[in-house]
Backbone as a printed PyTorch tensor [residue, N CA C, xyz], in Angstrom:
tensor([[[132.6030,  44.5490, 185.4640],
         [133.3140,  43.6570, 185.0900],
         [133.2990,  42.7730, 186.7690]],

        [[132.6680,  41.5720, 186.5430],
         [132.4690,  40.6350, 187.8650],
         [133.6270,  39.4270, 187.5590]],

        [[134.1630,  39.2860, 188.4200],
         [135.1730,  37.9990, 188.4090],
         [134.5500,  37.1620, 189.3960]],

        [[133.9040,  36.0250, 188.5890],
         [133.2540,  34.7700, 189.4730],
         [134.0470,  33.6680, 190.0610]],

        [[134.0380,  33.4730, 191.3910],
         [134.8250,  32.4310, 192.0790],
         [134.8320,  31.0870, 191.4440]],

        [[133.6470,  30.8040, 190.5650],
         [133.6100,  29.3520, 190.1510],
         [133.4990,  29.1280, 188.8100]],

        [[134.6750,  29.0310, 188.0480],
         [134.2650,  29.0030, 186.4780],
         [133.1440,  27.8940, 186.1140]],

        [[132.8710,  26.8970, 186.8960],
         [131.9690,  26.1410, 186.7420],
         [130.5150,  26.4620, 186.4290]],

        [[130.5990,  27.9480, 187.2730],
         [129.0160,  28.9100, 187.1540],
         [129.0450,  29.6260, 185.9380]],

        [[129.8270,  29.8000, 185.1190],
         [130.0410,  30.8220, 183.8530],
         [128.6010,  30.7670, 183.1460]],

        [[127.8660,  29.8720, 183.0500],
         [126.6780,  29.7700, 182.2410],
         [125.6670,  30.4950, 183.0330]],

        [[125.7030,  30.2640, 184.5490],
         [124.5130,  30.6620, 185.3230],
         [125.1230,  32.1110, 185.4530]],

        [[126.3600,  32.5070, 185.6630],
         [126.7180,  33.8770, 185.5360],
         [126.1880,  34.8760, 184.4500]],

        [[126.2990,  34.3730, 183.2720],
         [125.7580,  35.0050, 182.0830],
         [124.4670,  35.1690, 182.0720]],

        [[123.5480,  34.0700, 182.3090],
         [122.2720,  34.0600, 182.1630],
         [121.6260,  34.9000, 183.1430]],

        [[122.0490,  35.3040, 184.6230],
         [121.6840,  36.0480, 185.7300],
         [121.3950,  37.3150, 185.4090]],

        [[122.0490,  38.0650, 184.9970],
         [122.2020,  39.4190, 184.6120],
         [121.6360,  39.8540, 183.3810]],

        [[121.1780,  38.7910, 182.2510],
         [121.2290,  39.2640, 181.0180],
         [119.6970,  40.4840, 180.9700]],

        [[119.1410,  39.9640, 181.7490],
         [118.0320,  41.2540, 181.2690],
         [118.4240,  42.6330, 181.7160]],

        [[119.3390,  42.9570, 182.3340],
         [120.0410,  44.1820, 182.7350],
         [121.1180,  44.6220, 181.7020]],

        [[121.5080,  43.9160, 180.9490],
         [122.6120,  44.4400, 179.6510],
         [121.9260,  45.2550, 178.8230]],

        [[122.7770,  46.6420, 178.5520],
         [122.0000,  47.5930, 177.6750],
         [122.4730,  47.8990, 176.4120]],

        [[123.9550,  47.2860, 176.4050],
         [124.5510,  47.2750, 175.0490],
         [125.1650,  45.8150, 174.6120]],

        [[124.4170,  45.4060, 174.6080],
         [124.9950,  43.7320, 174.5210],
         [124.8410,  42.8320, 175.2490]],

        [[124.6980,  41.4770, 175.1400],
         [124.3430,  40.2690, 176.0850],
         [125.5140,  40.4730, 176.9550]],

        [[125.5380,  39.7300, 177.9280],
         [126.5420,  39.6770, 178.9340],
         [127.7640,  38.4350, 178.1760]],

        [[128.9660,  38.8220, 178.5760],
         [129.6530,  37.8160, 177.8420],
         [130.7840,  37.3770, 178.7100]],

        [[130.9930,  35.9960, 178.9900],
         [132.3370,  35.6790, 179.9800],
         [133.3840,  35.5340, 178.9390]],

        [[134.5140,  36.3860, 179.9050],
         [135.8360,  36.3580, 179.3230],
         [136.4790,  35.2420, 179.8170]],

        [[137.9620,  35.3370, 179.6930],
         [138.5820,  34.3180, 180.0430],
         [138.7700,  34.6070, 181.5910]],

        [[139.3520,  33.4190, 182.2110],
         [139.5720,  33.2210, 183.5300],
         [138.2110,  33.7680, 184.4050]],

        [[136.9590,  33.1860, 184.2030],
         [135.9030,  33.4510, 184.9610],
         [135.4470,  35.1190, 185.1300]],

        [[135.7900,  35.8400, 184.2080],
         [135.4240,  37.2310, 184.0400],
         [134.0380,  37.3130, 183.3520]],

        [[133.0620,  37.9830, 183.7790],
         [131.8480,  38.4300, 183.2490],
         [131.4790,  40.0430, 182.7700]],

        [[131.5470,  40.4490, 181.4240],
         [131.5110,  41.5180, 181.1910],
         [129.9810,  41.8180, 181.0950]],

        [[129.4400,  42.7310, 181.5810],
         [127.8600,  43.4180, 181.3330],
         [127.9800,  44.4800, 180.7160]],

        [[127.7030,  44.8360, 179.3030],
         [127.7710,  46.5270, 179.1530],
         [126.5620,  47.2180, 179.4330]],

        [[126.4790,  48.1810, 179.9330],
         [125.4100,  49.2190, 180.4140],
         [125.7820,  50.5190, 180.2830]],

        [[124.8330,  51.5230, 180.3300],
         [124.8380,  52.9860, 180.2920],
         [125.2620,  53.5200, 181.5180]],

        [[124.2780,  52.7970, 182.8030],
         [123.9240,  53.6460, 183.8860],
         [125.0220,  52.5470, 184.9020]],

        [[125.8890,  52.9380, 185.6910],
         [126.7870,  52.3000, 186.3190],
         [126.0120,  51.6650, 187.7310]],

        [[124.9960,  52.3400, 188.0040],
         [124.3040,  51.8780, 189.0750],
         [123.6130,  50.3380, 188.8550]],

        [[123.2970,  50.0630, 187.6070],
         [122.8310,  48.5810, 187.3320],
         [123.9900,  47.4990, 188.0810]],

        [[125.1190,  48.0920, 188.2500],
         [126.3150,  47.0370, 188.9240],
         [125.4490,  46.4700, 190.3210]],

        [[124.6880,  47.1410, 191.1100],
         [123.9760,  46.7260, 192.1740],
         [122.9710,  45.4570, 191.8950]],

        [[122.4360,  45.6620, 190.6270],
         [121.2760,  44.8600, 190.3790],
         [121.9320,  43.4710, 189.9820]],

        [[123.0800,  43.6610, 189.1200],
         [123.6330,  42.5460, 188.6880],
         [124.3520,  41.8930, 189.7150]],

        [[124.6280,  42.1310, 190.3270],
         [125.1500,  41.7750, 191.8930],
         [124.2140,  40.8150, 192.7800]],

        [[122.8880,  41.5590, 192.8170],
         [121.9040,  41.0230, 193.1750],
         [121.5050,  39.8330, 192.3010]],

        [[121.2490,  39.8380, 190.9780],
         [120.9510,  38.5120, 190.1210],
         [121.9360,  37.8000, 190.0290]],

        [[123.2630,  38.1210, 190.4970],
         [124.2440,  36.9900, 190.4570],
         [124.1970,  36.1880, 191.6890]],

        [[123.5930,  36.8590, 192.7790],
         [123.8760,  36.2040, 194.0390],
         [122.5680,  35.2520, 194.2980]],

        [[121.3570,  35.8550, 193.4620],
         [120.0530,  35.0190, 193.5490],
         [120.4390,  33.8410, 192.9140]],

        [[121.2410,  33.3970, 192.0250],
         [121.5240,  32.1310, 191.4530],
         [122.6290,  31.5250, 192.1580]],

        [[123.1870,  32.0250, 193.3810],
         [124.1350,  31.4440, 193.9130],
         [125.5870,  31.1420, 193.3460]],

        [[125.6970,  32.4650, 192.5410],
         [127.1300,  32.5880, 191.9470],
         [127.9740,  33.6790, 192.8790]],

        [[129.0980,  32.9620, 193.3070],
         [129.9170,  33.8750, 194.3020],
         [130.9320,  34.7450, 193.1850]],

        [[130.9600,  35.7870, 193.7180],
         [131.9850,  36.8450, 193.1980],
         [132.9600,  37.0690, 193.6980]],

        [[134.0350,  36.8220, 193.1740],
         [135.7230,  37.1120, 193.4380],
         [135.9100,  38.4940, 193.5070]],

        [[135.6570,  39.3030, 192.6960],
         [135.9230,  40.6530, 192.5510],
         [134.7760,  41.3880, 191.4060]],

        [[134.6510,  42.5600, 191.5770],
         [133.7980,  43.2890, 190.7130],
         [134.6820,  44.8940, 190.3230]],

        [[134.1150,  45.4950, 189.1020],
         [134.8740,  46.4140, 188.5420],
         [134.0360,  47.0040, 187.7690]],

        [[133.8830,  48.5290, 188.0120],
         [132.6890,  49.2990, 187.1220],
         [133.5930,  50.1840, 186.2130]],

        [[133.7650,  50.2970, 185.2770],
         [134.8380,  51.0390, 184.4370],
         [133.8680,  51.7660, 183.2370]],

        [[134.3880,  52.8620, 182.7590],
         [134.0750,  53.4100, 181.6530],
         [134.6530,  53.0420, 180.3340]],

        [[133.8080,  53.4130, 179.2520],
         [134.6440,  52.6940, 177.9160],
         [136.1760,  53.7680, 177.5990]],

        [[136.8990,  52.9290, 177.3450],
         [137.9530,  53.9570, 176.7460],
         [137.4890,  54.7510, 175.3130]],

        [[138.3190,  55.7040, 175.0410],
         [137.7620,  56.4080, 173.7190],
         [137.8390,  55.8740, 172.6450]],

        [[139.0240,  54.8240, 172.5240],
         [139.1390,  53.7770, 171.2770],
         [137.9030,  53.2120, 171.1610]],

        [[137.1970,  52.4720, 172.6240],
         [136.0420,  51.6790, 172.2890],
         [134.7760,  52.6890, 171.8040]],

        [[134.7010,  53.8360, 172.3360],
         [133.6750,  54.4590, 172.1520],
         [133.5300,  54.5150, 170.6050]],

        [[134.7560,  55.2800, 170.0820],
         [135.0580,  55.0890, 168.5200],
         [134.7820,  53.9650, 167.8740]],

        [[135.3680,  53.0060, 168.1330],
         [134.7220,  51.6520, 167.3480],
         [133.3920,  51.3600, 167.3500]],

        [[132.7200,  51.6310, 168.6010],
         [131.1770,  51.3840, 168.4560],
         [130.3880,  52.3860, 167.6360]],

        [[130.8400,  53.6290, 167.7520],
         [130.1960,  54.4860, 166.7630],
         [130.4980,  54.5570, 165.2610]],

        [[131.6360,  54.2380, 164.9370],
         [132.2070,  54.0990, 163.5280],
         [132.4420,  52.4840, 162.9780]],

        [[132.5420,  51.7880, 163.8940],
         [132.6190,  50.2500, 163.3740],
         [134.0430,  49.9440, 162.9850]],

        [[134.9250,  50.6140, 163.0310],
         [136.2520,  50.7560, 162.5760],
         [137.1500,  50.9890, 163.8860]],

        [[138.4470,  50.3860, 164.0880],
         [139.4650,  51.0860, 165.1370],
         [139.7830,  52.3140, 164.7780]],

        [[140.1820,  53.0560, 165.7980],
         [140.4470,  54.6560, 165.6730],
         [141.8400,  54.5810, 165.0740]],

        [[142.6220,  53.5150, 165.4240],
         [144.0890,  53.6850, 164.7960],
         [144.1080,  52.3720, 163.7670]],

        [[144.1470,  52.6320, 162.6230],
         [144.5440,  51.9190, 161.7390],
         [145.7810,  51.7330, 161.3560]],

        [[146.3790,  50.4030, 161.2780],
         [147.6890,  50.2810, 160.8400],
         [148.2180,  50.8060, 159.3910]],

        [[149.0760,  51.3730, 159.2010],
         [149.2670,  52.2300, 157.9740],
         [150.5960,  51.3960, 157.3990]],

        [[150.3370,  50.6260, 156.3330],
         [151.6040,  49.7870, 155.8130],
         [152.3010,  50.6970, 154.6440]],

        [[151.9180,  51.9750, 154.4630],
         [152.5520,  52.9650, 153.2940],
         [153.7870,  53.1360, 153.9770]],

        [[154.8770,  53.3170, 152.9540],
         [155.9930,  53.6050, 153.2140],
         [156.2390,  55.0520, 153.0900]],

        [[156.8030,  55.7500, 154.3410],
         [156.7260,  57.1490, 154.0510],
         [157.4690,  57.6650, 153.0900]],

        [[157.0680,  59.0670, 152.4800],
         [158.1560,  59.7400, 151.7640],
         [158.8250,  60.7640, 152.4680]]])
């Protein structure tokens, strides 16, 4: 996830690394954060270069692995923990 310094550049931030996305398109989250889903964390350097080429200033960068809940959701299409409204006996 990259935090961009200038929220007005969010469209440029989304477009710049679009070709690098491996698990869906880049997504601009709240507060100028850009999420770029990829399988290979080495792609982060390419994403930084793409953002820099578009003159998008980066305020922070985070590379993280998906949580088990995120993996389960992507594989099954449903959350790992579903609300159980049944009354226990």
